[in-house]
N, C-alpha and C positions, 0 to 999 in steps of 0.2 A: 489525579489529574484529569482535566477536561480538556481533550486536545481541540474542540471546536472553539474555545475561547481564544486560541492562537493558531490558527491552522496554517500550515506549510502549505502555499501553493504555488502551482506553476502553471501560467496562462499562454496558449499557444495561439498566437492571433496576427494575421499578417499586414495588420493595420497599426501600425506603431503610435499615433496620436490615441488610439482608442486602449491600446495595451498600458502605456505610460497612465493614461487616465486611473484605468483598473488599478494599477501598483499603486498609485497615491493615494487614492481612496481607501484601499482596502490595508495598506500599511499604516495611515494612519489611526485605523481601527484594530492594530497592535498584531496583526496577522503577517506573517512572513512569505513575500510575493517576490517569484520571479517569473520574467517574460522570455519569450522568444518568438520570433517571427518565421522561423523554418522548421519544416518536420524532422529532418534530419537533427539538427541542433536540440530539439526538445529530446528525442531518444538518448543523446549524450547525457542531457540533463538527468533524466529519468532512472538511467542507469548508475548515477553517482549519489544520488538523494532520495530518499523514502519520502515522497511529497505526501500530504494527507488526500489532496485532490489536485488532478491534473485536467484543467479546462480548454478545449479544443474547439477551434472554428470549425465546424463540418466542412466549410470550402476550401479550407487550405490545401494550396496544391500539394501533391505528395504521391510519388508512382505515376505521373501524367493523368492522374483521375481527376474528374470534374468535382466530386465529394472526397477528397483525399484526406480529410479529416477521420473518415470513417474506419479507413485502414491503418491511419496513425491511432486511431483510439483501440483497436484491434491489438496491435502491438505494444500500446502501452498498457493494456489491461493483460496479455499476458506476463508482463513482469511483476505490475503492480496491483494486478485484481481489477475486475471490471466496474467493482465500486468504488475504485478511486479516478474515474474518469466520467467525466461531463461534457457532454458533446452541447456546442450551441451554434446559433446561426440567426440571421435576421430574416431568412427567408424560411416559410414554414415546410419544411422537408420531413416532418413528422411520420409520413408515409414511407419515405426511402430509406429513413433511420431504422425503423422497424422491419422493412423487408431486408436490409442487410444484417442486422443482429437485433433482435426482439429485447437482448436483455441490455442493451444501451440506454441510457438516461439522456435525454436531450430537453434544452431548456431555449425557447424563443428569446430572441433578445432585440430590446428597439432597433428599428431602421433607422430612425433619423438619429445618427451618431452625433449631429451638430447641436440636437438638443440636450446640453450636459445635465440638466435639471432632471430630465426624464431618464437618463443613464445612470445617473445619481440613483434615483430611487430604484431602479431595476437591481443595481448592484448591491444596495442595503437590503433590499427587501428578498427579491425572488432568487438572485443568484447565490446570495450567503446562506439563504434558508437550504436551498437544494444541495449548496457543498455539504451543509451540516448535516442534512439526512443522509447524505452518502457516507461520511464518516460512521454513523451509527449503524450502516450495515456491513462494515468493513471486519476482517477476523484474521488474524494469524493461524496456519495451520500447522498443527503440531504432528509430527512422524514419530511413532514410537512403539514399541513392543506392545502388546496388550497381555491381560490376564496374568499379569508381573505386579504382585502386591506392592513392591519396593517403587515401579513406576508410576504405578496407580497413585500411590501415597505422594511420590515428588510431584505430579502434574498437578494434583487437587491443592496440598499444601505449602509449596513453593511458588510453581510457575506460574498458575492463575491467579494468584494474589499479587506476584511481582509483577506481571505485566499489567494488572489493573492500575497498580500503582503508577506504573508508565504511560496508562491510558489507553491499553490496548484491550480487547477480547481477545480470547486463544481458545480454539475447538480442535478436537481431534475426533477421528470418522466415527467411532461408536457414539457420540454426542448428537449425530446429525441423521435425522430420519431421511430416509430413501427408499425408492422403489425400483431402481435399477441395477443391473448387477453390481456388487461391491467394487471391481475393479474400475469399472465404467464411472462411477459415483465417485470414487477415490480420486482418479486424476483429474477429473472435473472440480474437483473441492481446492486441490492443490492449484489449478490454474487459477481458480476464481479468488485466491487467496491473496491479501495485501503482503503477507512474508511467511516463511516458512521456518518454524522450529523442527530441529532435529535432535532427537534425545537418541542416544545409543551406549546404554548400560554397557553391553556386551554386543559381539558380532551378531549382526541378524540380516539377512537376506533380502527380508521384505523391505526392511527401514532404510537399505541404501538403495534399492531399486527406485523407493518413492523420492528419497533424496536426489537421486541421479534426474530424475524428471524435472525436479525443481531448478535443478544446477541448469537443464537443458533450456530452462524458460527465462534464465537471468533473475531469479527471485532473489531479492534479499535473504540471506539465511543467517541462522544462527544454530552452532550445533553445543549441545550439552552433553557433557559423559562425567562418569566420576574420575578418571582419570583421562590426561591427553592420549595417553599411550593406545587408550581403548578404541581409538579413532585411526581408519585407515591412513598411511601417510598422504594420499593424494586429496584427502578433504580438511587437513590440518591449517592448510591457508586460510580456512574461513575463520571468522569470528568464532571463537571457543570461549566457553563457560563450564567452569568445574561445578558440577551438580552435587550437593551435599544433601542431605536427609532434613535439614532443620533450616528456615529461612532466616536470615539476619537483617537488622534495617540496614547494614552498611551494604550488602550485597542486593537489599530490594534498590537502594539509592543508585548502586552503580548500573545497574540495570535500566534504572529510568534515565539516567545522564547517555548510556550507550544508545538507548531508543531514540532521545532527545537529540543524538548528536547524527544518528542517520538520518533525521527531519530537516537537521540543518537550522534546527531552533536556537537563536542566538545565545552566546554565555554557556551552553551545555553541550560539549563536546564528548562524544562517543570512543573509546579507546577499546579495540577489538581485545579480547583474552582477559582472563582474570576469573574471579570467582563469584557468583552472583546470588548464590544462596549455599 
């Protein structure tokens, strides 16, 4: 599955007529689009649905700031990862954006919003291309024990191909080159992740510390264990999948349906719980 062919998009812009134009144009091209005009409303959306990209007008009012979109982008990025956020403005504020957070992606938009042909060309070329590039940079972070042969085999033989079927890349910490202290880098990678998978085949304090950090960020999370009884009581309310040693076609299809359901893809509803491998 290639998610860029049917993006799940949230557009946050306080110009209703422009937002409606974006939505119609992108929907006509097969993408699933939601729009909202207020920052608080957008945060409710991103806690309910795993959008591929959230496009934020940098000048939308939020917390009384003139560039409230920058604050909103930080809040959305904590939940869905910085690579799920794309800032835009008709003003050239690249310097302000880079000063606030150099990791943000910023895209200037046409200033003449009454020129629909110009706006259409911008959406079809610049905006769509940048959104697809953002999706290509995303990953799901996997929290799991290391130096465990059974866990390593499950990650390589089951989770990676299942997520690839669903259109996602997953990474764990030992796959990511880094030069900072491991704990600093680990927490940064969880924060940057689009979602988090927690594999807990047995009680492991490191795994639950990392899972707790992801919970505090409101990350979309999936828990996997050989039996649900292996998980502490207070995390059993999260989506859970029973992890077996061998992948199955039915399990892969269930995971794809679940992930598509999180994205809100039409006709594909995800159901928490079950067996995906």
